[in-house]
C-alpha positions in Angstrom: 0.0 0.0 0.0 1.5 3.4 -1.0 0.9 7.0 -0.2 -0.7 8.8 -3.2 -2.0 12.3 -3.8 -5.8 12.1 -3.8 -6.0 14.8 -6.6 -3.9 12.6 -8.8 -6.0 9.5 -7.9 -9.3 11.2 -8.7 -7.9 12.6 -11.9 -6.9 9.1 -13.0 -10.4 7.8 -12.3 -11.9 10.7 -14.2 -9.6 10.0 -17.2 -10.9 6.5 -17.3 -14.5 7.6 -17.8 -14.2 7.3 -21.6 -13.1 3.7 -21.1 -16.1 3.0 -18.8 -18.5 4.5 -21.4 -18.1 1.4 -23.6 -19.0 -1.0 -20.8 -22.0 -1.6 -18.5 -22.7 -1.8 -14.8 -22.0 -5.6 -14.6 -18.7 -5.5 -16.4 -15.7 -6.6 -14.3 -13.6 -3.6 -15.3 -16.4 -1.2 -14.4 -16.8 -2.9 -11.0 -13.1 -2.5 -10.3 -13.2 1.1 -11.3 -16.3 1.8 -9.2 -14.8 0.1 -6.1 -11.6 2.1 -6.5 -13.4 5.4 -7.0 -15.6 4.8 -3.9 -12.5 4.0 -1.8 -10.6 7.1 -3.0 -13.5 9.4 -2.2 -13.9 7.9 1.2 -10.2 8.2 2.0 -9.9 11.8 0.6 -13.0 13.1 2.4 -15.1 10.7 4.5 -18.1 8.4 4.2 -20.3 11.3 5.3 -19.0 13.7 2.7 -21.2 15.0 -0.1 -18.9 13.7 -2.8 -18.9 10.1 -1.4 -22.7 10.1 -0.7 -23.5 11.5 -4.2 -21.3 8.8 -5.7 -22.9 6.1 -3.6 -26.4 7.2 -4.6 -25.7 6.5 -8.3 -27.2 3.1 -9.4 -25.9 2.9 -13.0 -28.9 0.8 -14.0 -32.7 1.0 -13.6 -33.5 -2.7 -13.3 -31.3 -5.7 -12.3 -33.8 -8.5 -12.3 -32.2 -10.9 -14.7 -35.3 -13.1 -14.9 -37.0 -10.4 -16.9 -34.1 -9.5 -19.1 -35.0 -8.1 -22.5 -33.6 -5.8 -25.2 -35.9 -3.0 -23.9 -34.6 -3.3 -20.3 -31.0 -3.3 -21.7 -31.8 0.0 -23.5 -33.3 1.5 -20.3 -30.3 0.4 -18.3 -27.9 1.7 -21.0 -29.5 5.2 -20.8 -29.2 5.2 -17.0 -25.6 4.0 -17.1 -24.7 6.8 -19.5 -26.5 9.4 -17.4 -24.8 8.3 -14.2 -21.4 8.4 -15.9 -22.1 12.1 -16.6 -23.1 12.5 -13.0 -19.8 10.9 -11.9 -17.9 13.3 -14.0 -19.5 16.2 -12.2 -18.9 14.6 -8.8 -15.2 13.9 -9.5 -14.6 17.4 -10.9 -16.2 18.9 -7.9 -14.0 16.8 -5.6 -10.9 17.9 -7.4 -12.0 21.5 -7.1 -12.5 21.2 -3.4 -9.2 19.5 -2.7 -7.4 22.2 -4.8 -9.1 25.1 -3.1 -8.4 23.5 0.3 -4.7 23.6 -0.5 -4.5 27.1 -2.0 -7.0 29.1 0.0 -7.1 27.4 3.4 -3.5 26.4 3.9 -3.5 27.0 7.6 -6.7 25.1 8.2 -6.5 22.4 5.6 -9.2 19.8 6.2 -8.4 17.2 3.5 -5.3 15.0 3.4 -2.4 15.7 1.1 -1.9 11.9 0.6 -3.9 8.8 1.2 -3.0 5.2 1.5 -4.1 3.4 -1.7 -3.4 0.1 -3.3 -4.2 -0.4 -7.0 -6.1 -3.4 -8.2 -6.0 -4.8 -11.7 -3.3 -5.6 -14.3 -0.3 -3.9 -16.1 0.9 -4.9 -19.5 4.5 -5.8 -20.3 5.0 -5.4 -24.1 5.8 -8.4 -26.3 9.0 -6.5 -27.2 10.3 -7.3 -23.7 11.6 -10.9 -23.8 14.7 -11.1 -21.6 13.7 -13.1 -18.4 15.9 -10.9 -16.1 14.4 -7.7 -17.5 10.9 -9.0 -17.0 11.7 -10.0 -13.4 13.1 -6.5 -12.7 9.8 -5.0 -13.9 7.8 -7.4 -11.8 9.9 -6.6 -8.7 9.1 -2.9 -9.1 5.4 -3.6 -8.9 5.4 -6.0 -5.9 2.9 -5.0 -3.4 1.2 -2.5 -5.8 -1.8 -4.8 -6.3 -1.2 -4.9 -10.0 -0.8 -8.3 -11.8 1.5 -8.4 -14.8 0.3 -9.5 -18.3 3.1 -10.7 -20.5 2.7 -9.8 -24.1 5.6 -12.0 -25.0 3.8 -15.1 -23.7 0.6 -14.2 -25.6 2.7 -13.7 -28.8 4.4 -17.1 -28.4 1.0 -18.8 -27.9 0.0 -17.4 -31.3 -2.6 -15.0 -30.0 -3.6 -12.3 -32.5 -2.6 -8.7 -32.1 -6.2 -7.6 -31.4 -6.2 -10.0 -28.4 -3.2 -8.2 -26.9 -4.8 -4.9 -27.6 -7.8 -6.1 -25.5 -5.3 -6.8 -22.7 -3.8 -3.3 -23.1 -7.3 -1.8 -22.9 -8.1 -3.5 -19.5 -4.6 -2.8 -18.1 -3.9 0.2 -15.8 -0.6 0.9 -17.6 1.9 -0.6 -19.9 5.7 -1.0 -19.9 7.5 -0.8 -23.3 11.2 -1.2 -24.3 11.8 -0.3 -27.9 15.4 0.9 -28.2 16.5 -0.8 -31.4 13.6 -3.2 -32.2 12.2 -3.0 -35.7 9.5 -5.6 -34.9 6.1 -4.3 -36.0 3.9 -5.7 -33.2 5.5 -4.0 -30.2 5.3 -0.7 -32.0 1.6 -1.4 -32.8 1.0 -2.2 -29.1 2.6 1.1 -28.1 0.6 3.0 -30.7 -2.6 1.4 -29.5 -1.9 2.2 -25.9 -1.1 5.9 -26.7 -4.2 6.1 -29.0 -6.6 5.0 -26.2 -5.0 7.2 -23.6 -3.4 4.5 -21.5 -0.4 5.3 -19.2 2.8 4.3 -21.0 6.2 3.8 -19.4 9.1 3.5 -21.9 12.3 2.0 -20.6 15.7 2.0 -22.2 19.2 0.8 -21.2 21.6 3.7 -21.0 23.7 4.1 -24.2 21.5 2.0 -26.4 20.2 3.6 -29.6 16.5 4.6 -30.1 14.1 4.3 -33.0 13.9 7.8 -34.6 10.1 7.9 -34.5 9.9 7.4 -30.7 12.8 9.6 -29.6 10.5 12.4 -28.5 8.7 10.2 -26.0 9.8 10.4 -22.3 11.5 7.3 -21.1 13.3 5.8 -18.0 16.9 5.1 -18.7 18.6 2.5 -16.5 22.1 1.2 -16.0 21.2 -2.3 -14.7 18.2 -4.3 -13.6 18.3 -3.2 -10.0 18.5 0.4 -11.2 15.5 -0.2 -13.4 13.5 -1.7 -10.5 14.2 1.3 -8.2 13.3 3.8 -10.9 10.1 2.0 -11.8 9.2 1.9 -8.1 9.4 5.6 -7.9 7.3 6.0 -11.0 4.7 3.6 -9.8 4.6 5.1 -6.3 5.4 8.8 -6.7 
């Protein structure tokens, strides 16, 4: 469990709303997002706060009786789901505004915490361009205790899974790790492009002194000297 700035946490949940819009109230990814958002609001404010209570009041569906499932009920639930996502947007923006004001206008009597203890849940993607076992282990070591489970793109590639299946993994992951210093393989680049295109957090790593592909030189990266150095730098990035 790590100390995180609640403003950053709420902004991250807010940025994932577009991803949630393509799901529904019973989808596992939405359930994880909903549970995390509820936890963040409770820790940043309290269970009695207006932000937490307003979020808790949202149902995201009108009817949940599966025995009477029909296309018409699905349509009704979809409308409610979309409406409540808009409500969530307003709630989270209001929460960010209060936290920001609390820090700038009321410094001497700040009532909200600067950090909260928070553990992520879900998965993170390790690109198929990362194949060296020691390198993979160094990345895994950095995320120990974070609550995130690694998905190895390299394993999926060796199993013969199609690129679109890996893109689905990227979509459901919290973030992705990519190492593309000299590789001219097409699929790792497509994975990186897909992650950037859908707004996923991307962490590029590169061993010091190794050349880079020209078309990704402008992207920020973590340069490391050895595997233990990489682990430490990734830890700082994962738990700022």
